[in-house]
C-alpha positions in Angstrom: 146.2 92.2 -13.3 143.2 91.1 -15.7 144.2 88.3 -18.5 144.7 89.6 -21.8 142.0 87.5 -22.8 139.4 89.4 -20.7 140.7 92.7 -22.0 140.1 91.2 -25.8 136.8 90.1 -24.9 136.1 93.9 -23.6 137.6 95.7 -26.4 135.3 93.4 -28.8 132.3 94.2 -26.9 133.1 97.8 -26.9 134.0 97.6 -30.7 130.6 95.8 -31.4 128.4 98.1 -29.3 129.8 101.1 -31.1 129.1 99.4 -34.4 125.3 98.6 -33.7 124.1 101.6 -32.1 122.4 103.5 -34.4 120.9 100.2 -35.9 119.8 99.2 -32.1 118.4 102.9 -31.8 116.3 102.7 -35.0 115.5 99.3 -34.8 114.3 99.9 -30.6 112.0 103.1 -31.9 110.5 101.2 -34.3 109.7 98.5 -32.1 108.3 101.0 -29.6 105.8 102.3 -32.3 104.2 98.7 -32.5 106.3 97.7 -35.4 106.6 93.6 -35.4 109.1 93.0 -38.0 111.3 95.8 -36.0 110.8 93.5 -32.8 112.2 90.4 -34.7 115.1 92.2 -36.4 116.3 93.5 -32.8 116.1 90.1 -31.4 118.4 88.8 -34.0 121.2 91.3 -33.4 124.2 89.9 -31.3 123.9 90.2 -27.9 127.1 91.7 -27.7 126.1 94.7 -29.4 123.9 95.9 -26.6 125.9 98.5 -24.9 124.8 97.2 -21.2 127.0 94.2 -21.8 130.2 96.5 -21.5 131.8 96.2 -18.1 134.0 98.9 -16.7 137.6 98.1 -16.3 140.5 99.7 -15.2 142.4 101.3 -18.3 145.7 100.1 -16.8 145.2 97.1 -15.2 141.9 95.9 -16.7 140.6 95.3 -13.2 137.0 95.2 -13.0 136.1 95.9 -9.4 136.3 99.1 -7.8 136.1 101.2 -11.2 136.3 105.0 -10.3 134.7 106.7 -13.9 135.6 110.3 -12.9 139.4 108.8 -13.9 138.5 105.9 -15.6 140.6 103.7 -13.4 140.3 101.4 -10.4 140.5 102.5 -6.6 143.9 100.5 -6.2 145.5 102.0 -9.2 144.2 105.4 -8.2 145.8 105.4 -4.8 149.0 103.9 -6.2 149.0 107.1 -8.1 148.1 109.5 -5.9 150.9 108.2 -3.3 153.4 108.6 -6.1 152.1 112.5 -6.7 150.9 111.4 -10.5 147.4 112.4 -9.7 147.4 116.7 -9.0 145.2 117.9 -6.0 145.3 114.6 -4.1 147.0 114.7 -0.8 147.0 111.5 1.0 144.2 112.9 3.6 141.7 114.0 1.3 141.1 110.0 0.4 
């Protein structure tokens, strides 16, 4: 189980990345065309506004490792839910 502070940091990064996504895309396009001012403005944006800084975490436990994108949960949670029969179409022999 992840600490609540780590989950809160993650939510903050996601929110900030969504907030600056359009501005960052416009500045990046201008910077690629050779606009020096756009490049400097891009560097002044907060570091956590980059989408690459968002780390995938399990939606239920907050575990950062063993994340399964298709389900949005960690492998450990997936196994527990599959064993309890909460994920349809998954049998013990299939994992």
